[in-house]
RONU-630683 format. One line per field, with one value per residue (C-alpha): residue in one letter; x, y, z. Coordinates in steps of 0.02 Angstrom, whole numbers, padded with zeros to 5 digits. Each point is the difference from the previous one (the first is absolute). Layout:
! residues N
type <- (A:...) .
east <- (X:...) .
north <- (Y:...) .
up <- (Z:...) .
END
This chain:
! residues 429
type <- (M:C:V:S:S:N:C:G:E:E:N:T:L:E:K:F:V:I:D:G:G:V:P:L:K:G:E:V:R:I:S:G:A:K:N:A:A:V:A:V:I:P:A:A:I:M:A:D:G:P:C:Y:I:D:N:L:P:M:I:K:D:V:R:N:W:V:G:I:L:R:S:M:G:V:H:V:E:Y:N:G:N:E:M:M:I:D:A:S:K:A:R:P:I:E:P:P:I:E:P:V:Q:E:M:R:A:S:Y:Y:L:V:G:A:M:L:G:R:Y:K:K:A:V:V:G:L:P:G:G:C:S:I:G:V:R:P:I:D:Q:H:I:K:G:F:E:A:L:G:A:K:V:E:I:N:H:G:V:I:I:A:S:A:D:K:L:K:G:T:N:V:F:L:D:V:V:S:V:G:A:T:I:N:L:M:L:A:A:C:M:A:E:G:V:T:V:I:E:N:A:A:K:E:P:H:V:V:D:I:A:N:F:L:N:A:M:G:A:D:I:K:G:A:G:T:D:N:I:R:I:K:G:V:E:R:L:V:G:C:K:H:S:I:I:P:D:Q:I:E:T:G:T:F:M:V:A:A:A:A:T:R:G:D:V:T:I:S:N:V:I:P:T:H:M:D:S:I:M:A:K:L:E:E:T:G:V:M:I:I:P:S:E:D:S:I:R:V:I:G:S:G:P:L:K:G:T:D:I:R:T:Q:P:Y:P:G:F:P:T:D:L:Q:Q:P:M:S:V:L:L:S:V:V:N:G:T:S:M:I:T:E:N:V:W:D:N:R:F:K:Y:I:D:E:L:K:K:M:G:A:K:A:R:V:E:G:R:T:A:I:I:E:G:V:K:S:L:T:G:A:R:V:T:A:T:D:L:R:A:G:A:A:M:V:V:A:G:L:V:A:K:G:Q:T:E:V:L:D:I:V:H:I:D:R:G:Y:E:H:L:E:R:K:L:Q:K:L:G:A:R:I:R:R:E:E:E) .
east <- (02454:-00108:00066:-00092:-00180:-00090:00095:00025:-00178:-00020:-00117:-00061:-00163:-00047:-00149:-00031:-00040:-00110:-00045:-00154:-00098:00131:-00044:00105:00111:00149:00051:00019:00072:-00075:00104:-00002:-00150:00018:-00132:00112:00151:-00044:-00040:00144:00129:-00065:-00036:00208:00047:-00073:00124:00187:00101:-00009:-00150:00006:-00123:-00027:-00113:-00047:-00094:00112:-00128:00035:-00111:00133:00142:-00103:00025:00207:00003:-00122:00108:00174:-00085:-00013:00188:-00058:00130:-00098:00083:-00107:00039:-00154:-00112:00122:-00005:00099:-00050:00092:-00086:00113:00081:-00178:-00058:-00187:-00012:-00128:00028:-00004:-00174:00022:00030:-00138:-00136:00033:-00065:-00134:00096:00113:-00131:00101:00136:-00107:-00059:00195:00078:-00122:00023:00199:00023:-00175:-00002:-00038:00000:-00053:-00076:-00177:00000:-00049:-00010:-00136:-00167:-00120:-00126:-00003:00123:00002:00123:-00104:-00003:00186:-00007:-00146:00118:00149:-00083:-00062:00159:00055:00072:-00055:-00021:-00029:00002:00073:00033:-00011:00123:-00071:00099:-00019:00092:-00030:00115:-00076:-00086:-00127:-00102:-00185:-00161:-00004:-00167:00012:-00161:00039:00124:00153:00144:00106:-00065:00029:00169:00039:-00045:00089:00142:-00012:-00071:00131:00124:-00142:-00023:-00126:-00122:-00087:-00141:-00050:-00188:-00070:00150:00035:00038:00104:00148:00132:-00084:00076:00151:00035:-00028:00102:00143:-00043:00014:00170:00074:-00070:-00164:-00160:-00143:-00144:-00144:00037:-00093:-00151:-00124:00106:00174:00086:00150:00130:00122:00190:00142:00100:-00014:00160:00060:-00066:-00015:-00174:-00050:-00168:-00157:-00047:-00114:-00181:-00035:00134:-00065:-00172:00044:00064:-00127:-00118:00114:00015:-00196:-00031:00121:-00073:00164:00073:00126:00074:00042:00113:00095:-00180:-00087:-00167:-00086:00002:-00081:-00176:-00097:00074:-00004:-00193:-00049:00115:-00082:-00163:00031:00043:00203:00084:00109:00120:00104:00133:00123:00069:-00059:-00159:-00055:-00124:-00078:-00108:-00072:-00174:-00168:00008:-00153:00003:-00028:-00016:00120:00014:00150:00038:00148:00098:-00056:-00122:00044:00132:-00048:00173:-00056:-00172:00097:00080:-00148:-00118:00090:-00034:-00172:-00004:00026:-00114:-00177:-00134:-00018:00104:00027:00143:-00058:00170:-00028:00162:00058:-00122:00089:00077:-00118:00133:00052:-00169:-00004:00172:-00082:-00130:00107:00060:-00196:-00074:-00164:00009:-00064:00021:-00150:00055:00117:-00051:00064:-00136:00112:-00072:00105:00055:00088:00169:00070:00130:00134:00025:00103:-00047:00074:00042:-00097:00072:00097:-00134:-00099:00182:-00007:-00179:00045:00149:-00114:-00131:00159:00046:-00195:-00031:-00001:00151:00107:-00022:00127:-00027:00067:00063:00063:00119:-00158:00011:00189:-00028:-00092:00055:00188:00036:-00179:00045:00131:-00121:-00124:00133:00048:-00191:-00003:-00068:00046:00046:00149:00039:00054:00019:-00162) .
north <- (00256:00153:00173:00136:00041:-00090:-00134:-00040:00058:00044:00166:-00051:-00052:-00174:-00114:-00174:-00090:-00157:-00137:-00080:-00160:-00102:-00116:00056:-00171:-00022:00061:00185:00077:00143:00156:00075:00109:00204:00044:-00065:00051:00186:-00002:-00095:00105:00152:-00076:-00045:00210:-00037:-00138:00074:-00139:-00072:-00109:-00142:-00045:-00129:-00078:00183:00017:00076:00134:00175:00058:-00074:00088:00154:-00016:-00029:00176:00071:-00068:00044:00172:00007:-00065:-00180:-00133:-00117:-00153:-00075:-00166:-00051:-00100:00045:00174:00071:00148:00095:00188:00029:00150:00034:00184:00038:00118:00003:-00114:00041:00028:-00107:-00167:00035:00055:-00165:-00122:-00008:-00072:00158:00043:-00128:00099:00130:-00152:-00050:00177:00043:-00148:00020:00192:00074:00094:-00027:00085:-00094:00033:-00050:-00190:-00029:-00203:-00053:00120:-00111:00138:00088:-00080:00123:00008:00046:-00139:00009:00180:-00031:-00150:00112:00129:-00118:-00046:00181:00069:00156:-00028:00123:-00006:00132:00013:-00178:-00043:-00082:00072:-00103:00051:-00054:00023:-00166:-00114:-00076:-00156:-00005:-00102:00041:-00069:00002:00046:-00087:-00165:00075:-00097:00147:00113:-00163:-00026:00165:00019:-00169:00088:00161:-00090:-00112:00115:00120:00004:-00130:-00112:00029:-00101:00022:-00064:-00053:-00038:-00083:-00190:-00023:-00110:00133:00116:-00159:-00013:00162:-00025:-00133:00100:00120:-00123:-00061:00173:-00010:00073:-00079:-00036:-00116:-00037:00020:-00098:00068:00154:00052:00036:00026:00097:00025:00140:-00026:00128:-00079:-00121:-00113:-00062:-00169:-00137:-00002:-00131:00101:-00130:-00046:00120:-00041:00105:-00069:-00172:00043:00076:-00156:-00112:00093:00000:-00183:-00016:00135:-00084:-00161:-00070:-00095:00077:-00031:00154:-00009:00088:00055:-00005:-00091:00066:00186:-00059:-00055:00120:-00028:-00191:00017:00131:-00130:-00159:00097:00024:-00193:00026:-00131:00046:-00129:00079:-00042:00033:00141:-00001:-00002:-00097:00074:-00087:00108:-00151:-00018:00096:00153:00114:00187:00040:00168:00075:00138:00061:00019:00034:-00163:-00157:00074:-00008:00132:00165:-00017:-00185:00066:00067:-00172:-00088:00095:-00058:-00185:00047:00081:-00166:-00133:-00035:00103:00165:00064:00155:00079:00137:00096:00038:00071:00126:00126:-00001:-00156:-00046:00097:-00147:-00061:00123:-00081:-00185:00041:00045:-00177:-00038:-00047:00048:00103:00152:00088:00087:00071:-00115:-00149:-00073:-00126:-00126:-00111:-00142:-00002:-00156:00110:00157:00067:00084:00188:00144:00038:00117:-00058:00141:-00043:-00158:-00113:00037:-00022:-00181:-00026:00057:-00116:-00145:00061:-00011:-00189:-00038:00083:-00039:00085:00138:00121:00152:00063:00162:00107:-00156:00091:-00008:-00199:00017:00086:-00151:-00173:-00057:-00067:-00038:-00035:-00103:-00111:-00003:-00053:-00163:-00033:-00012:00161:00115:00159:00119:00181:00120:00183:00106) .
up <- (-00234:-00067:00059:-00097:00055:-00178:00029:-00190:-00037:-00185:-00028:-00168:-00019:-00037:-00047:00009:-00155:00005:-00109:00089:00011:00072:00172:00128:00057:00135:00181:00052:00148:00077:00040:00192:00028:-00072:00144:00120:-00062:-00037:00184:00087:-00095:00077:00171:00003:00022:00168:00062:00089:-00100:-00172:-00063:-00109:-00125:-00123:-00130:-00050:-00186:-00117:-00056:-00036:00180:00073:-00088:00033:00171:-00008:-00064:00130:00133:-00060:-00011:00165:00058:00009:-00035:-00127:-00065:-00147:-00077:-00089:00114:00164:00072:00152:00071:00140:00059:00142:-00110:-00055:-00008:00027:-00167:-00137:-00131:-00183:-00063:-00168:00064:00168:-00145:-00093:00119:00119:00130:00040:00134:00123:00014:00104:00134:-00002:00014:00130:00103:00011:-00029:00052:-00161:-00157:-00179:-00135:-00180:-00036:-00055:-00208:-00054:-00102:-00046:00061:00081:00151:00135:00153:00129:00136:00111:-00004:00083:00108:00080:-00014:00090:00132:00047:00018:-00142:-00090:-00193:-00136:-00194:-00073:-00213:-00011:00147:00149:00180:00161:00153:00178:00186:00021:-00040:00132:-00031:-00033:-00073:-00176:-00092:-00188:-00085:-00138:-00012:-00070:-00033:-00030:00178:00093:-00059:00027:00166:00034:-00018:00070:00171:00003:00090:00086:00193:00083:-00108:-00181:-00043:-00175:-00020:-00170:-00064:-00165:00005:-00173:00009:-00039:00161:00088:-00081:00064:00163:00016:-00081:00121:00154:-00071:00021:00185:-00029:00115:-00101:00032:-00104:-00177:-00124:00100:00025:00157:00012:00154:-00008:00153:-00035:00023:00007:-00127:-00158:-00060:-00160:-00053:-00139:-00087:-00153:-00095:-00003:-00193:-00085:00009:-00133:-00133:00055:-00033:-00172:-00066:00066:-00100:-00139:00002:00006:-00125:-00139:00044:00057:00140:00112:00176:00073:00153:00139:00067:00147:-00047:00148:-00076:-00146:00080:-00091:-00165:-00001:00051:-00142:-00141:00053:-00022:-00178:-00008:00003:00082:00155:00077:00158:00093:00117:-00088:-00156:-00091:-00170:-00121:-00151:-00113:-00108:-00015:-00007:00104:00061:00062:00195:00081:00105:00118:00050:00192:00131:00055:00021:-00140:-00187:-00046:-00070:-00103:-00088:-00079:-00148:-00051:00060:-00100:-00159:00056:00008:-00169:-00067:00086:-00025:00073:00079:00150:00112:00080:00148:00045:00192:00028:-00123:-00096:-00165:-00048:-00164:-00122:-00077:-00048:-00147:-00049:00013:-00079:-00177:00012:-00034:00190:00037:00159:00065:00160:00114:00137:00119:-00134:-00120:-00104:-00108:-00147:-00040:-00182:-00094:-00016:00010:-00160:00009:00016:00036:00190:00157:00173:00079:00191:00056:00034:-00157:-00114:00077:-00054:-00173:-00011:00049:-00128:-00138:00058:-00028:-00165:-00171:-00115:00069:00174:00043:00151:00035:00152:00068:00141:00099:00009:00021:00185:00040:-00089:-00002:-00179:-00041:-00195:00060:00107:-00110:-00158:00096:00000:-00171:-00031:-00164:00083:-00003:00037:-00134:-00009:-00063) .
END
């Protein structure tokens, strides 16, 4: 059982070294969803008794949560993909600023603490630098529920004598705001309705977790979520859903390397938009009950992609997808409609011979015959995954630096790729 806040994590700078040009072949099992795990863990502090969570991904963000919760007096037992959280003796105090600033999802503490304790003091979140990611919709919702919210010196301070159910219309579809308001509203007086809510699979997973604790949430997965407040939440058991983005990353990697990979422990219906776009390029997709086989042989062609909130094409997969589009026939366009600064990685991809340019929110990519290995940097989590895929595709050797970003969201990425035949290793920089 891991007892330290770092849980065996090394602080040395590391890189991936990849000898590319090998088609991926075999079977890979997908881990639990990062985006669900990082919300379920803080949500567990709202329960009076212990919560048992399994199918957690062994990633840096999950390990960060262990340290944050323990600093608040929460009893945490963490063993690989399983965690027990008992917040019965927790204290509603400000968690340490450093781990909070290392991930975006730390803002879920505000909703969870506000719901249970009616007060929260949490540093502003960090995470990947992919553009402006305001929390105005979160604050708007908390205030509508009756909380007073202010930001002083980089710290969110929220408090309320009581929370009272209300209707909240989100001006933009926001996964974070949807989840945060669900957390706070669970223990508010009366009924809260979130309109224009996010519909992502992990929103549904968090709602299912809260309901297992005794919450009364209906409509998760639609754009109207109804929450009837309850007086207390209790401990429960919960299994995290498979990771949609990890699944998509391996699908794209299989296609880009012209491989043949079966991806297991997945929910194929979560992957409809990705499967559709890969099929447009000429990739063969064979879904079954809990797996997807991807065959990338044969001539492939470009396509156009517009990122959208679920069930549209996910913003977290446009980066790996750009690698595939850079080595197929024709010209493709990727329009980023979710974040405003998510094409930093294009400059890294161009170092490897990709023909691409950025015009505002659109990347125009002209397919080339092949990429060439180079020394590149993971500018953020998903961009890092794209650089790995590019390294797998490229001729020669690629070094991917700053892989700490990748470790935030992918469990043992290099080990899984090695099992598929990839020549990839982790080294100190």
